[in-house]
N, C-alpha and C positions, 0 to 999 in steps of 0.2 A: 279831322283826319286829313292826312296828306292826300291830294288828288291822285287819281290813277289814270294812266294813259295806255291805251291798247294799240300797239303797232301791229302791222302785218308785214310778212316778208314779200307780199305782192297784193294786187287787187284780188278781191273775191276769196281771200284767205279765211274769211269767216268773222271778221272784226265786228260787224254789225250785230250778228246773232249772239256772239259771246258777250258784248257789252250789254245787250238785252238781258241775257241770263244773269250776268253779274248784278245788274240793277235789281232784278227780282230777288236774287239771293240776299243782297244787303237789305232790301226792303223787308224781307221776311225776318231778318235779324233785328228789325226795329230801327234801322238807320234811315234817316231822311236823305235820299240819294237822288241826284239829277244826272241825266245823260248830257253829252255835249259833243258837237262836231263843229270845228271852227268854220270849215268850208266843205260843203257837199256839192257834188255835181250830179244832179238828178232831175228828171222831169216828173218825178213822182212826189208830189207835195201835198200838204194839207194846211188847214187854217186853224190857228190857235184861238183861244178865247179872247185874246187882245185884238183879233181881226188882222193877224199877221200870217204870213206864209212861210212855212219851213218844210224841210224834207220829211217825207213819210217815215223814214227810218228813225228819226229822232222822236217822232210822235209814238212810234211803236215801242221804242225804248222807254219813253215816259209812261206808257201804258203798263209796261212791266214793272216800272218803279212805283207805280200807283200814285203818280203826281200829274198835275195838269200840264200839258205841253205849253211851252213858252218860246217866243222868238229868240230868247237868250240861249236856247239849246242849240241853235244853228244860225249864227249871226250872218253868215255869207252863204248864199245858195246860188249856184250857176245852173241855168236851164238852157240847154242847147236848142237853137232854132235853125240849125243848118248853115251851110256855107261858111263854116268856121266862126260863126258868131254866137254869142251867149247873151241871155238876159240875166243881168246881175241883180239879185235880190239882197238887200242889206237891211239887217234888223227887221226882216219880214216884209219889207216894202220894196217895190221895184225901184232900182236906182237908175239903170239905163241899159240899153242894148249896145253892145260893143264887141269888137274883135278881141281875141285872146291877148294880143300885144298891148292893146289899150288897157285891158284889165290889169295886166302885170304892172303897167305904169302907175296904177293907183294903189299898189300894194301897201305902201307906208300908211295911207289913210285907212285902208281896210284893217291893218294890224291894230289900230287904235280901237275900232269897233269890237274886234275879237277880244282884245285885252279887257275892255270894259265889261263885256258880257260874261267872260269867265270869272273876272274878279267879283262881279255881283253874285254869281252863283256860289262862289266860295263863301260869301257872307250869308247867303240865304239857306244853304244846305250843309249838312254834316259831311257829305262826300260827293265829289263830282267825278264821274267816270267819263273820260274823253275818248273818242274814237279817232284814230289816225286815218290817213287816206293813202291808198296805194302802198307804195314802198317808202320808208322814211329815208332812204339813201339814194334818191335820184340826185346825184352830185351836182348836176348842172342847174338844178332848180331849188337848191336848199334855201337860198335867200328869198325865194318866193313861196315857200312851203308853210302855209298857215296852220294846217292840221297836225303836222308832225313836229318839225324843227322849232317853229315859233312857240308852240305850247310847251315843248320839252325844255327849251332854253329859258323861257320867261318865267315859268311856274315850277320847274324842277319836280315834276310828279314822279311817283313810282311808275315804272313802265313794264308792261307784259308784252312779249313778242309772240304773235300767233303765226304758225307755219302750217301751210296746207300740204299734208303728206300725199294727197291724191295726185298732185301735180308731178310728183317725182322730184328727185334732187333736194330732199328736205334738209340734209346735212349741209350741203353747199349753200342753200338759201339762208339758213340760220347763221352759219359761220361768216358768210359774206356780209350779211346785214350787220352783225355785231362788229366785224372788223372795220366796216366803213362808217360806223357811227362815231361822231365826235366824242372824245374821252369824257367830257363833262356830261354827255347824254348817256353814254354806255354805262357809266357807274351807277345809274339809276335803274338799270334793267334788273328786275327782281326775279324774272323767270321766263320760261318758254312754255307755250301750250302747243302741243301737236294736235292738229285738227283734221277731221274727216278720215280717221283711221278705220280701215276695214280689216276684218279677220281677227285672229287670236291676239289679244293684247300682250301676251307673254313674249311674242316674237319681237317686241320692241324693247324688252328689258335691256338688252345690250346697247341698243340705240340710245336709250336714256342715260346709260352709264357714259357713253362716248360724249354726249352733249355736256354732261355734268363735269367730267374730268378733263376733257380736251378743250371745251369751249368756256369752261368756268362759269356756267350758269345752270341753275337747277331746272328740271322739267316739272312744271306745276301740274301738268295733267296731259293725258292722252285721250282725246275725245273721239268716240266712235262716230262714224258718219250717220247723221240723222237729218233727212230733208226737213226744212222748215217752210211750209207752204203758205206763209202769210207775210205780207208787206215786204216783198222783194225790193231791193234798192234800185236796181236798174233793169232795163228791158232784157238784157242778156240773161238775167236770173230767171226769167220766165221759162227758160229751157229746163230749169231744175225742178219744175213742178211735177208732182206725181199725182195722178187722179185714180180714184178708187173704182168708179164706174161699176158698182155692184148691182144697181137696179135701175138702169137708165130709162128715163121717161121722155127726155127731150134731147135733141141734138142741136147744139148752138155753134154757129160760125162767128168767131170774133175776128173782125177785120184788123189785122196787125199792120197798120200803116207805118211808114218809116219814122214818123215823129210821134208815135204812140206815147201817151203820157197818162199819169194817174191810173196805171194798170192795176193798182190795188183794188179797183172796182171789180176785177176778175177773181180776186181771192175767194170770195164766197161761192162763186159759181164753180170754180175748180175743186173746192172742198166738198161740194155736194155730190154724193154718189148717185143721185138721180139724174145728173146732167152730164152729157158728154160734150166737152168744150174743145173745139179745134181752132187753132190760130191759123188764119189765112194770110200768108205772106206774099202770094202772087196769084195770078188768075187760076181759077178752077170753077167748075160748075157748082152751084149752091142749092140746086133744087132738092137735094136729099135732106137738107137741114130743116129744122122746125122754126128756128129763129136766127136772124142776123143781128148781131150786136155791133154797133159803131161806137167805139169808146172815145176817150179824150185824145186830144192832139195838141202838141205845142205850137204847131203851125197849120191851122185848119185848111186854109186855102191851098197850101202846098200839098197837103195830103189828099185833098179833094182832086187836085190835078193829077196826082199819082194814081188815084183810083181810075181816072179816065184813061190814062196812058196804059194801064194794065188790062183794061177791059172789064174791070170789076164794077165800074160805075153802071154800065149797061146791064151787067148781070144782076146787080142789086135792084136796079129800076124795075126789072121784069119779075122779081121775086114775088110770089103770090101769097106767101105766108107772113108771119109777124116780123117787124123790124123795130128795134129799140135803139135810141141814140142817147148817149150821155155826154154832156158838155159839148166839146167840139163835134162829136158825132151827132148830137142833137141839132147843132147849127147846120151841118151838112144836109140835113133832111129838108131844109127850107128852100124857098124859090131862088133867092139870090143872097150872096155874101158880099157886103160892101166895105172895102178897106180903102177909103178915100185918102187916108193919111199914110198908107204904106206901113202900118203897124204889124200886120201879119206876114206880108210877103215882100217886105223891104221896099217895094215900089207901089204906088197907088194902083189899085186894081179892083175889078168887080168880077166875081165868079158865079156861074150858074150852079145852084145846088140841085138836089134830087127832085125838088118840087113836090114833095110828099106832104109838106106842111105849108099852108098858105100864109107865109110870113117871110120877112126879110131880116137879115142880120147886119148890124152896123158895128164896126170895131172902134173902140174908144181908147184913149190914152190911159185912163184910170181903170184899174181892174176892179171887179166886184170880188171882195173878200168877205165872206160871211160864213157863219157857222151857227147851227141851232136846230130847232124843230120846225119843220115846214108842213104846211097843209097841201098835200099833193096826191092826186089819184084817189081821193076819198079817204086818205090815211094821214095820220100825223107821223112824219118820218124824220129821223135824225140824219143829218148830213152836213155838207158844206159846199160852198161855191167858190170857184176860182176861174174867172173868165173875163176877157175883154170884149167879147162879142155880145151884143144886146139884141134880143128879139123884140120886134115892135108890138105884136099881138099876144104872144105867149111867152112872157119873160121867164117863167119858172118851169112850166111843164106843158105837155100836150098829149092828148090821147084820143084816138079814134079806134075803129074796129081792128085794124091791122097795125097802125103806126102809133108809136109812143116814144116819148123822149123827155129829158129833163136836164137842167143845169146842176142838179143836186148830185154830187158825188157821194157814194156810200148808200145809194138808194136801195140796192139789193141786200145790204146788210140788215135791213129791217125785215124781220121774220114775217110779219103780217102782210106787208105789201108783196114781198117776194112770193110767198105761198099763194096769195090770191092771183097774182099775175100769171104764174106758171100753171096754176090750176085752170085758168081760162084756156091755155094752150093745150093742156092735157089734164083732164079731171082726175087721172090716176096719180098725179103728183102729190106727194105728202108734205115735203118740207122738213126743215130741221132748225135747231136753235144755234144760230151762227155765233152769238156772243159766248155761249157755253163752249162751243168748239174752239174759239180763239183762246179762251182762258185755259182750256185743257191742253191746247197745243203749246202755249207759253210754259205752262207748268211741266209738261212732259219733257220739253227741251231743257228747261232749267234743272229738273231733277237729274237728267242725264249729265249735265255739266257738273252739278253738285256732287254726284256720285263718283266722278272721274277726275275731280280737281282737288289738289292739296290745299284745302281751305285753311288749315292751321297755319301753313307757311304764308299764305296770302294775307291772312288776317294779322 
């Protein structure tokens, strides 16, 4: 099959979720399908079976496609660590930390990695569905555009354009994008998807006719707005979460530091109607909460200093109930964080932690990248590790009466551990099957797309 490329008229148009749904639709048709994104910019990453690091979004799409995630699905990953710098991950391994200008200077070399990954997927799978990035017509950056222009010109895939009607100006965004595409790319656009539509679908019949007759491209579907509360691609998407809160047993304060990462650890908590999750972006009193959660951070020492500047550090120190840390948040709970090589904070430094765990953290050049089943907290738990900081005494996890933490991402996805932990905080907590919830959520979103998409034309 000819590969498929999903463009968006803008960022957050819904490309990621639509690629996910298309992966599931084609998988259900018996097609061996793989997702792909040449370059992703996200601090939300996961570990593949090869021991490589890729964006969570492509892992999510692989889950929908029912295939094992691979570093080939996301050959270039950029992880922001502040001050205009990025950590560049190539083929799942850290390449270097550099400024954006330096990154662009290496574009020709990166194109080779992207081309090799995509070519291998074309050989290994019947269909590759690639996701674009942002807008495909940022005219000043076209020669540096790995995810849109490079893939479109190199492999000549069929292209679907996704437009977010909720933003307003949907006709202008579609017309402008089509008009600014290079002719050789424009000719491969097979249709438009109108995304996030609210209200009576019949009110867009005239709009569909306008796009078809005046813009010369068919509308493949008008998709109603349906929030997808799992594996958000960036921290801004956290604002799109909707919580049910039907039978709240526990109130959780999640400390949303500026460099929050791997926030997919929050998905299971926000999906749980027995938990009330509040994101804490600035100082407030925390005494009314039952649990404080310190999640992952792309720059732990910088976020720890931010906590001190905000007054949250002292507020957390005097908190008398449970505190749980994951990865970077786990490291913050220790006595001292030693970055003698300047790997975390750009300059060599030592920072005092909360002192709630009698251990020290040392940052090393090589990351720990592992995935598997761990023995932790008295349970066998599935998860993965991505961290440069190493604890001397408690490398994997720690637990006391009030304080607990671990380097294992996905720890709360494990039903037995999650239920036992929250029952200790409130015996009335019941728990739920998160794996079934994820599968039901993927299927519900996919069914919505399937019902509102012109699959005959697409096929």
